[in-house]
C-alpha positions as CSV (number, residue, x, y, z in Angstrom):
1,M,-3.8,-6.1,-13.8
2,K,-4.6,-8.2,-10.8
3,I,-6.4,-6.8,-7.7
4,A,-5.4,-6.7,-4.3
5,L,-6.7,-5.2,-1.1
6,Q,-4.6,-3.5,1.7
7,M,-5.8,-5.1,4.9
8,Y,-6.0,-1.9,7.0
9,S,-9.4,-1.7,5.2
10,V,-11.1,-4.5,7.0
11,R,-9.4,-3.8,10.2
12,D,-12.6,-3.8,12.2
13,S,-12.8,-7.4,11.9
14,I,-9.4,-8.3,13.1
15,S,-8.0,-8.4,16.6
16,D,-6.0,-11.6,16.4
17,A,-4.4,-14.6,14.6
18,K,-7.4,-16.3,14.1
19,S,-9.7,-13.4,13.0
20,L,-6.7,-12.3,10.6
21,M,-7.0,-15.7,9.0
22,N,-10.9,-15.4,8.8
23,A,-10.4,-12.2,7.1
24,L,-8.0,-13.4,4.4
25,K,-10.6,-16.0,3.7
26,K,-13.2,-13.6,3.3
27,V,-11.2,-11.3,1.1
28,K,-10.8,-14.3,-1.4
29,E,-14.6,-15.1,-1.3
30,I,-15.2,-11.5,-2.3
31,G,-12.7,-12.0,-5.2
32,Y,-9.4,-10.4,-4.3
33,E,-6.3,-11.9,-5.8
34,G,-3.9,-10.4,-3.4
35,V,-3.4,-8.9,-0.1
36,E,-0.9,-6.2,1.6
37,L,-1.0,-7.0,5.2
38,A,-1.2,-4.3,7.9
39,G,-0.1,-6.1,10.9
40,C,0.0,-10.0,11.4
41,F,-1.3,-9.9,15.0
42,G,0.7,-12.5,16.4
43,A,0.3,-15.0,13.6
44,D,3.0,-17.7,13.2
45,A,4.8,-16.8,9.8
46,G,4.6,-20.4,8.5
47,E,0.8,-20.7,9.5
48,L,0.4,-17.4,7.7
49,R,2.1,-18.4,4.7
50,E,0.3,-21.8,4.4
51,C,-3.4,-19.9,4.6
52,L,-2.4,-17.5,1.8
53,K,-1.2,-20.6,-0.2
54,E,-4.5,-22.5,0.5
55,L,-6.4,-19.5,-0.3
56,G,-4.6,-18.5,-3.5
57,L,-3.7,-15.4,-2.3
58,T,-0.7,-13.5,-3.2
59,A,1.0,-11.6,-0.5
60,V,1.7,-8.3,-2.5
61,G,3.3,-6.4,0.4
62,C,3.0,-5.5,4.1
63,H,2.9,-2.0,5.9
64,E,5.0,-0.9,8.9
65,S,5.6,2.6,9.9
66,L,9.1,4.3,10.2
67,R,8.3,4.3,13.8
68,N,8.0,0.5,13.9
69,I,11.2,0.4,11.7
70,D,13.2,2.8,14.0
71,A,12.0,0.9,17.2
72,G,12.1,-3.2,15.9
73,N,14.9,-5.4,14.9
74,I,14.6,-4.5,11.2
75,D,16.5,-7.9,10.2
76,E,13.8,-9.9,12.2
77,M,10.9,-8.3,10.6
78,L,12.0,-8.6,7.1
79,H,13.0,-12.2,7.9
80,F,9.4,-12.9,9.2
81,Y,7.8,-11.4,6.2
82,Q,10.3,-13.2,4.0
83,Q,9.0,-16.3,5.7
84,V,5.4,-15.5,5.2
85,G,6.1,-14.9,1.3
86,V,5.7,-11.2,1.2
87,E,6.9,-9.6,-2.2
88,N,7.1,-5.7,-1.0
89,F,8.3,-4.2,2.6
90,V,6.7,-0.9,2.3
91,C,6.8,2.1,4.7
92,S,3.4,3.1,5.2
93,Y,4.0,6.6,7.0
94,A,6.8,9.1,8.0
95,P,7.0,12.6,9.3
96,V,8.9,14.6,6.7
97,S,8.1,18.0,7.6
98,T,11.9,18.9,8.4
99,K,15.1,18.2,6.5
100,E,16.2,16.3,9.5
101,E,13.1,13.9,9.3
102,L,13.2,13.8,5.7
103,E,17.0,12.6,5.9
104,H,16.1,10.1,8.4
105,L,13.5,8.5,6.8
106,C,15.8,8.2,3.4
107,T,18.7,6.9,5.7
108,Q,16.4,4.3,7.1
109,M,15.0,3.2,3.8
110,E,18.4,2.9,2.1
111,K,19.2,0.5,4.9
112,V,15.9,-1.5,4.6
113,K,16.3,-1.7,1.0
114,A,19.7,-3.2,1.0
115,K,18.5,-5.7,4.0
116,A,15.4,-6.7,1.9
117,E,17.1,-7.0,-1.7
118,S,19.5,-9.8,0.0
119,L,16.6,-11.6,1.0
120,G,14.6,-11.3,-2.3
121,M,12.3,-8.6,-1.2
122,K,11.7,-5.4,-2.6
123,V,10.9,-2.0,-0.7
124,G,8.5,0.9,-0.9
125,Y,7.4,3.9,0.7
126,H,3.5,4.9,0.7
127,N,2.7,8.6,0.7
128,H,-0.1,10.6,2.1
129,S,-0.4,14.0,1.1
130,H,2.3,15.6,3.3
131,E,5.2,14.4,1.3
132,F,4.2,16.7,-1.7
133,K,4.5,20.2,0.5
134,G,7.7,21.6,0.5
135,A,10.5,20.9,3.5
136,D,13.0,23.5,4.2
137,G,12.6,24.1,0.2
138,I,12.5,20.6,-0.8
139,R,9.7,18.5,-1.8
140,P,9.9,15.4,0.1
141,I,8.5,12.9,-2.5
142,E,11.0,13.8,-5.1
143,K,13.8,12.7,-2.5
144,I,12.0,9.7,-1.4
145,A,11.7,8.8,-5.0
146,A,15.3,8.9,-5.4
147,C,15.9,6.5,-2.4
148,C,13.7,4.0,-2.7
149,P,10.5,2.8,-5.0
150,L,7.2,4.6,-4.6
151,E,4.2,2.8,-3.5
152,L,2.0,5.7,-4.7
153,D,-1.4,6.3,-2.9
154,T,-3.1,7.9,-5.8
155,Y,-6.1,9.3,-3.7
156,W,-3.5,11.3,-1.3
157,S,-1.5,12.5,-4.3
158,L,-4.8,13.5,-5.8
159,I,-5.7,15.8,-2.5
160,A,-2.2,17.1,-2.7
161,G,-2.9,18.5,-6.0
162,E,-1.2,16.3,-8.6
163,D,-2.0,15.0,-11.9
164,N,-1.9,11.2,-11.1
165,K,-1.7,10.2,-14.8
166,G,1.3,12.7,-15.3
167,F,3.0,12.0,-12.2
168,I,2.7,8.1,-12.9
169,R,4.2,8.6,-16.4
170,Q,6.8,11.1,-14.9
171,K,8.2,8.6,-12.0
172,R,7.5,5.5,-14.1
173,E,11.0,4.2,-13.2
174,Q,10.6,4.7,-9.4
175,I,7.0,3.5,-9.0
176,G,6.8,0.1,-7.4
177,L,3.2,0.0,-6.6
178,L,0.1,1.6,-6.8
179,H,-2.8,2.3,-4.3
180,L,-6.2,3.0,-5.8
181,K,-8.5,4.7,-3.4
182,D,-11.8,6.8,-3.7
183,G,-12.7,9.8,-1.6
184,S,-14.2,13.2,-1.4
185,A,-12.3,16.4,-2.6
186,D,-12.0,17.5,1.1
187,G,-10.0,14.5,1.9
188,K,-12.5,11.8,3.0
189,P,-11.9,8.4,1.7
190,C,-14.6,6.5,0.3
191,A,-15.5,2.8,-1.4
192,I,-14.2,3.1,-5.1
193,G,-16.7,5.0,-7.7
194,E,-18.3,6.7,-4.8
195,G,-15.9,9.9,-4.9
196,V,-14.2,12.6,-7.2
197,A,-11.0,10.5,-7.6
198,D,-9.9,10.0,-11.3
199,I,-10.0,6.2,-11.3
200,Q,-9.8,5.4,-14.8
201,A,-6.9,7.8,-15.2
202,V,-5.0,5.9,-12.7
203,L,-5.8,2.4,-14.3
204,D,-5.0,3.8,-17.7
205,A,-1.5,5.0,-16.4
206,A,-0.8,2.0,-14.4
207,K,-1.4,-0.2,-17.6
208,E,1.0,2.1,-19.4
209,I,3.7,1.5,-17.1
210,G,3.1,-2.1,-16.8
211,S,1.8,-2.3,-13.4
212,Q,1.0,-5.9,-12.5
213,W,-1.1,-5.0,-9.4
214,I,-3.6,-2.4,-8.1
215,I,-4.2,-2.3,-4.5
216,V,-7.4,-1.3,-3.1
217,E,-7.6,0.7,0.2
218,N,-10.0,2.5,2.1
219,D,-8.9,4.7,5.1
220,N,-12.4,4.9,6.5
221,P,-14.9,2.2,5.1
222,T,-18.6,2.6,5.7
223,P,-20.6,1.0,7.0
224,D,-17.9,-1.8,7.6
225,G,-14.8,-3.0,6.0
226,F,-16.2,-5.7,4.2
227,S,-19.4,-3.9,2.8
228,D,-17.0,-1.2,1.7
229,V,-14.3,-3.3,-0.2
230,R,-17.0,-5.7,-1.7
231,R,-18.6,-2.5,-3.3
232,S,-15.3,-1.2,-4.4
233,L,-14.4,-4.4,-6.5
234,E,-17.9,-4.3,-7.9
235,A,-17.2,-0.9,-9.2
236,L,-13.9,-1.8,-10.4
237,K,-15.2,-4.8,-12.5
238,T,-18.3,-3.2,-13.7
239,R,-17.5,0.6,-14.0
240,Y,-14.0,0.8,-15.3
241,T,-11.6,-0.7,-17.7
242,L,-8.7,-2.7,-15.8
């Protein structure tokens, strides 16, 4: 499996297109093979694609919230990411506390899925923990998985009480990407190997279902993004079996 980085983890160093390009260079120097974009900060699609190509980084995915999907021109958004060379368009967050919210998300994801596939892209939905709680008698994650692939964030699913290895096996046909994240038992993310997450179990399950990528992410890196993601990659390469 190859290892990518969700760029949200190093957001403290990115404020514009130039700093995004510099951050991508540092990510490559640390040793990551791919990235998942978390905003493009005004970068030109062609320049960003060329930067990724020169660095030898794969644009595994990108994140956009449901709010951005609702507010923006989805055709223009998808075309931009296609020009960048992004493989997976992922909805990063959506409220699903009511049946109406859940139905709205699924409707939008089905629309995005059809448009993205016509451009040669895949889609996904990135969970937190709230999708595993009931909404009007329905567990949202089940309905979401039925309408589009999941990008399973294995830390937040763990916090929600899931057995990740079992869930990944059960949903192997619905899982498109996997986020690898560590943290405390009370919901505070940290670098890989410094928390309580079932890292090796997730890696084992990922191999079972044939995952090509593992995407590292930390919502709250310490003391800074690059120090944190460097420790995560070192831990993955020295303490776990990939």
